[in-house]
C-alpha positions in Angstrom: 114.8 86.1 113.5 118.2 87.2 112.2 118.1 84.7 110.0 115.0 86.2 107.4 117.0 89.5 108.6 120.0 88.3 105.8 120.1 86.8 102.3 122.6 84.8 101.1 125.2 87.3 99.9 124.8 89.0 103.4 124.5 93.2 102.1 120.3 92.8 102.1 118.4 93.8 105.3 115.0 94.2 106.2 113.7 97.8 107.6 110.6 98.7 109.0 109.9 102.1 108.7 107.5 103.7 109.9 105.3 106.2 107.8 103.0 108.8 109.6 101.3 111.4 106.6 100.7 109.3 103.2 99.6 106.2 102.9 102.5 103.3 102.8 101.2 102.4 98.8 101.2 105.5 97.6 104.3 106.1 99.1 105.8 103.0 97.8 104.6 103.8 94.1 106.1 107.7 94.6 110.0 105.4 95.8 109.7 103.4 92.2 109.0 106.3 90.1 112.0 108.5 91.2 114.5 105.7 92.4 117.3 105.3 90.4 116.7 101.6 88.0 120.1 100.4 89.6 118.4 101.1 93.6 115.1 99.4 92.4 116.6 96.4 91.3 118.5 95.9 94.9 115.3 96.7 97.1 112.5 95.4 97.4 109.3 97.6 99.1 106.2 96.2 100.6 104.2 98.8 102.3 101.4 98.3 105.0 98.9 100.4 105.1 97.0 98.7 108.1 99.8 99.4 110.2 101.3 102.7 108.5 104.7 100.9 107.4 106.9 100.6 105.0 108.8 97.2 105.1 112.3 97.2 102.7 114.4 95.0 102.0 118.2 96.7 101.2 120.8 97.2 101.5 121.9 99.3 103.7 123.3 102.6 101.8 120.2 102.5 99.5 118.2 102.1 102.2 119.9 105.2 104.3 119.1 107.0 100.6 114.9 105.9 100.5 115.1 107.2 104.3 116.2 110.5 103.2 113.6 110.5 100.8 110.9 109.2 102.8 111.8 112.6 105.5 111.6 114.7 102.6 108.1 113.4 101.6 106.4 112.4 104.2 105.4 115.5 105.7 102.0 117.3 107.1 99.4 118.3 104.2 99.2 122.1 104.0 95.1 121.6 102.7 92.7 120.8 105.1 92.0 117.2 105.1 88.2 116.5 103.9 85.5 114.2 104.8 84.0 112.8 101.8 80.2 111.4 102.5 78.3 109.5 99.4 74.7 109.2 100.4 73.6 105.6 99.8 71.6 104.7 97.4 67.8 104.7 98.3 65.6 101.6 97.6 61.6 101.9 96.3 
């Protein structure tokens, strides 16, 4: 596992970050939109919506900044959750 966790330069690591209130795929898109281009080039984000986790490959310093951003935006919704039921088409 330690061999998978480091790149050849030894600066990049793999982090698995649980996401509690958003879909990891939506969070990953938002992060890529707001991160500066230099930081974006030094990280890779792989969202796993099934497990509710975001897999991050980056340096520790970039991950710490990413973690601060996630803590600010991954919060419970202020609105009531909606459940929408779409009826299936009726065949004659």
